[in-house]
C-alpha positions as CSV (number, residue, x, y, z in Angstrom):
1,M,2.2,-19.4,-7.8
2,S,3.4,-18.1,-11.1
3,T,7.4,-18.5,-12.0
4,N,6.8,-14.8,-13.0
5,L,5.5,-13.5,-9.4
6,L,8.2,-16.0,-7.9
7,L,11.0,-14.7,-9.4
8,L,9.7,-11.0,-8.5
9,I,9.6,-12.2,-5.1
10,A,13.3,-13.7,-5.6
11,R,14.7,-10.2,-6.5
12,V,13.0,-8.3,-4.0
13,L,14.2,-10.6,-1.1
14,L,17.5,-10.6,-3.0
15,S,17.8,-6.7,-3.9
16,F,16.7,-5.7,0.5
17,M,20.5,-6.7,1.6
18,F,22.4,-4.3,-0.9
19,I,20.2,-1.2,-1.0
20,L,20.0,-1.3,2.7
21,S,23.8,-1.8,2.9
22,G,24.7,0.4,0.2
23,F,22.8,3.3,1.9
24,D,24.3,2.3,5.2
25,K,27.8,2.2,3.5
26,L,27.1,5.9,1.7
27,T,25.7,7.5,5.1
28,D,28.3,6.6,7.3
29,P,31.2,5.1,5.8
30,A,33.3,4.3,8.7
31,A,33.1,1.0,10.0
32,T,33.5,-0.5,6.2
33,A,36.5,2.0,5.7
34,G,38.0,0.5,8.7
35,M,37.4,-3.7,7.2
36,I,38.8,-2.1,4.0
37,S,41.7,-1.2,5.8
38,G,42.4,-3.5,7.8
39,A,42.9,-6.2,4.5
40,G,45.7,-4.1,3.1
41,L,43.8,-2.1,0.5
42,P,44.5,1.4,-0.3
43,A,42.2,4.5,-0.2
44,A,39.8,3.0,1.8
45,T,37.1,6.2,2.3
46,L,37.2,6.1,-1.3
47,L,36.4,2.6,-1.9
48,A,34.0,2.3,1.4
49,Y,31.8,5.4,-0.7
50,L,32.1,3.2,-4.2
51,A,31.4,0.1,-2.2
52,G,27.9,1.8,-1.1
53,A,27.7,3.6,-4.5
54,F,27.6,0.5,-6.1
55,E,25.6,-2.3,-3.3
56,L,23.1,0.2,-3.6
57,I,22.9,1.2,-7.4
58,A,23.2,-2.5,-7.8
59,G,20.5,-3.4,-5.2
60,L,17.7,-0.9,-7.1
61,F,18.5,-2.8,-10.3
62,V,17.8,-5.9,-9.2
63,L,14.5,-4.7,-7.2
64,V,13.0,-2.9,-10.7
65,G,14.5,-5.5,-12.9
66,F,16.8,-3.2,-15.2
67,Q,20.1,-4.5,-16.6
68,T,19.6,-7.5,-14.2
69,R,21.1,-10.3,-16.1
70,I,24.4,-7.8,-15.7
71,T,24.0,-6.9,-12.5
72,G,23.2,-11.0,-11.7
73,W,27.0,-11.7,-13.0
74,A,28.5,-8.5,-10.8
75,L,26.5,-8.9,-7.5
76,A,27.5,-12.4,-7.8
77,A,31.6,-11.1,-8.5
78,F,31.7,-9.0,-5.8
79,C,29.7,-11.5,-3.5
80,V,32.8,-13.8,-3.9
81,F,35.2,-11.7,-3.6
82,T,34.2,-9.8,-0.3
83,G,33.2,-13.3,1.1
84,L,37.0,-14.2,0.1
85,V,39.0,-10.8,1.1
86,F,37.2,-9.6,4.0
87,H,35.6,-12.9,5.8
88,S,37.9,-16.1,5.1
89,G,40.3,-15.3,7.6
90,T,40.9,-15.3,11.1
91,V,39.7,-12.6,13.2
92,A,42.2,-11.4,16.1
93,I,40.9,-8.2,18.2
94,D,43.6,-7.7,20.8
95,G,42.7,-7.7,24.2
96,W,39.3,-9.4,23.4
97,P,38.3,-12.8,25.6
98,E,38.8,-16.0,23.8
99,G,35.7,-16.9,23.9
100,A,34.6,-13.4,22.0
101,L,37.0,-14.2,19.9
102,G,35.3,-17.3,18.8
103,W,32.5,-16.7,18.6
104,I,33.7,-13.3,16.2
105,N,35.4,-16.1,14.1
106,T,32.2,-18.3,13.9
107,L,30.4,-14.9,12.5
108,N,32.8,-14.4,10.1
109,M,32.9,-17.9,8.6
110,I,28.8,-17.6,8.3
111,M,29.7,-14.1,6.4
112,M,31.8,-15.4,3.9
113,M,29.0,-18.4,3.7
114,K,26.6,-16.4,2.8
115,N,28.3,-14.0,0.1
116,I,29.1,-17.5,-1.4
117,T,25.9,-18.6,-1.5
118,L,24.9,-15.1,-2.5
119,A,26.9,-15.2,-5.3
120,G,25.2,-19.2,-5.6
121,A,21.5,-17.3,-6.4
122,Y,23.2,-14.2,-8.5
123,I,24.7,-16.3,-10.9
124,L,20.8,-18.0,-11.3
125,L,19.2,-14.7,-11.3
126,A,22.1,-13.8,-14.6
127,V,20.9,-16.7,-15.8
128,V,17.5,-17.0,-15.8
129,G,16.7,-13.1,-16.0
130,A,14.6,-10.9,-14.1
131,G,10.5,-12.1,-16.0
132,A,8.1,-10.8,-16.7
133,Y,7.3,-7.9,-13.7
134,S,10.7,-5.9,-14.6
135,I,12.1,-3.2,-16.6
136,D,14.2,-5.4,-18.7
137,A,10.5,-7.4,-20.2
138,R,9.2,-4.3,-20.3
139,R,12.1,-3.4,-22.7
140,G,11.9,-7.0,-24.5
141,A,15.3,-8.2,-22.2
142,T,14.1,-10.7,-20.7
143,P,12.9,-14.2,-23.3
144,F,12.3,-16.1,-20.8
145,A,9.5,-13.6,-19.1
146,R,7.4,-14.3,-22.6
147,T,7.6,-18.9,-22.0
148,V,6.5,-19.1,-18.5
């Protein structure tokens, strides 16, 4: 299988989560606003909508391979930020049984590791570029696509 086809498959897989998550935040920002508020950040609903717009647009950019290098760096930073700010601490919910809190904290740690791991994937995408099957390649912005 060609490197360019593999880059296309990688872009599709890397875009999926952000397209769906961004759309969800834009149509129902309440849960995200609650997390943002819980982290002590101001203007939680506005930030939830901004995060949703960023995720949706960035996900679509990765999918079609547009401004892939810039988008890769932006998503890497976003993943590290959200991992550290929203998933690095312990979750404590009043009235929840100890066993449930243990499960939630394990899930929270997994989410942080997922975000940090995804940052690595987006850095790799930023370095390598979108490949031949992309808008960037059609615009001549992906030199790697011409050599693979």
